[in-house]
C-alpha positions in Angstrom: -3.6 -4.0 -2.3 -4.9 -2.9 1.0 -2.9 -0.7 3.5 -4.2 -1.1 7.0 -3.6 1.2 9.9 -0.8 0.0 12.2 -2.8 1.4 15.2 -5.6 -1.1 14.6 -5.2 -4.5 16.3 -4.7 -7.8 14.5 -8.3 -8.8 15.1 -9.6 -5.7 13.1 -7.1 -6.5 10.3 -8.4 -10.1 10.1 -12.0 -8.9 10.1 -11.3 -6.6 7.1 -9.5 -9.4 5.2 -12.3 -11.8 6.0 -14.9 -9.3 4.8 -13.0 -8.8 1.5 -12.7 -12.6 1.0 -16.5 -13.1 1.6 -17.4 -10.2 -0.8 -15.2 -11.8 -3.5 -16.7 -15.3 -3.0 -20.3 -14.1 -2.6 -19.9 -12.2 -5.9 -18.9 -15.3 -7.8 -15.2 -14.5 -7.8 -12.2 -16.6 -6.7 -9.4 -15.7 -4.2 -6.1 -16.9 -5.6 -3.8 -15.6 -2.9 -3.7 -13.4 0.2 -0.2 -12.2 1.0 0.4 -10.3 4.2 3.5 -8.2 3.8 3.4 -6.8 7.4 4.2 -3.3 8.6 6.1 -1.2 6.1 6.9 2.4 5.4 4.4 4.3 3.3 5.8 6.5 0.5 4.0 9.5 2.0 2.0 9.9 5.2 -1.7 8.9 5.0 -3.9 10.3 7.7 -0.8 11.2 9.7 0.5 7.6 9.5 4.0 7.0 8.2 3.7 3.2 8.3 1.0 0.8 7.2 0.3 -3.0 7.3 0.3 -4.2 3.6 -2.0 -6.9 2.4 -2.2 -8.1 -1.2 -5.3 -10.0 -2.2 -5.0 -11.6 -5.6 -8.5 -12.5 -7.0 -10.6 -12.8 -10.1 -13.8 -10.7 -9.8 -16.2 -8.6 -11.9 -16.1 -4.8 -11.9 -19.4 -4.7 -9.9 -17.8 -6.8 -7.1 -14.7 -4.5 -7.1 -17.0 -1.5 -6.7 -18.7 -3.1 -3.7 -15.3 -3.9 -2.1 -14.1 -0.4 -2.7 -17.3 0.9 -1.1 -16.9 -1.3 2.0 -13.2 -0.5 2.4 -14.0 3.3 2.2 -16.5 2.9 5.1 -13.9 1.2 7.3 -11.5 4.1 7.1 -10.6 3.7 10.8 -8.8 0.5 9.9 -8.1 0.9 6.1 -5.7 3.7 5.1 -5.7 2.9 1.4 -7.1 0.3 -1.0 -5.6 0.2 -4.5 -6.8 -2.3 -7.2 -4.3 -3.5 -9.8 -5.1 -5.5 -12.9 -2.7 -8.3 -13.6 -1.8 -9.7 -17.0 -2.5 -13.3 -17.7 1.2 -14.2 -17.2 1.4 -12.3 -13.9 -1.8 -14.1 -12.7 -0.4 -17.5 -13.7 2.8 -16.7 -11.7 0.8 -15.7 -8.6 -1.4 -18.8 -8.8 1.6 -21.0 -9.0 3.9 -19.3 -6.5 1.9 -16.7 -4.6 2.6 -13.0 -4.4 6.4 -12.3 -4.2 7.7 -10.3 -1.3 8.5 -6.7 -2.2 12.0 -5.8 -3.0 13.4 -2.4 -1.9 16.2 -1.5 -4.3 16.6 2.0 -3.0 19.9 2.7 -1.2 19.7 3.8 2.4 19.4 7.5 2.7 22.6 9.3 3.6 22.5 12.4 5.7 22.9 15.5 3.6 24.4 18.7 4.9 21.7 21.2 5.8 21.5 24.4 3.8 22.5 27.6 5.3 24.7 30.5 4.7 27.8 30.0 2.6 30.4 32.1 4.1 30.0 35.9 4.4 27.0 37.3 2.6 25.1 34.0 2.2 26.8 32.7 -0.9 25.5 32.9 -4.5 26.6 35.4 -7.1 27.0 39.1 -6.2 26.1 41.7 -8.6 28.5 44.6 -8.8 27.2 48.1 -9.1 
């Protein structure tokens, strides 16, 4: 999974994805699927960015090729916010090869506004110790 900067243009995104594809194929691997999930909220800010453009590349490669891809993506940090490799089981790989990468599902409920903390009545609340 690669999270790209939303501030970079689509041409830069395409260039990074193309470079990753060529590294995989030149290293003797195969690209099974490239799923572009688009702009989504990141769990925590990365380099002061709250959003990122998610791209999931499903492939079969050797550890050496993965190391080279990681090195190249680390160099392009003006476009790449994060790159996270995941290992799929045989069943997961077969599903991706047959159907592609499924879209992410956000099962979290929408956040509700919580009342802000503050003083609770006179004295600020809490237990009082008597003397």
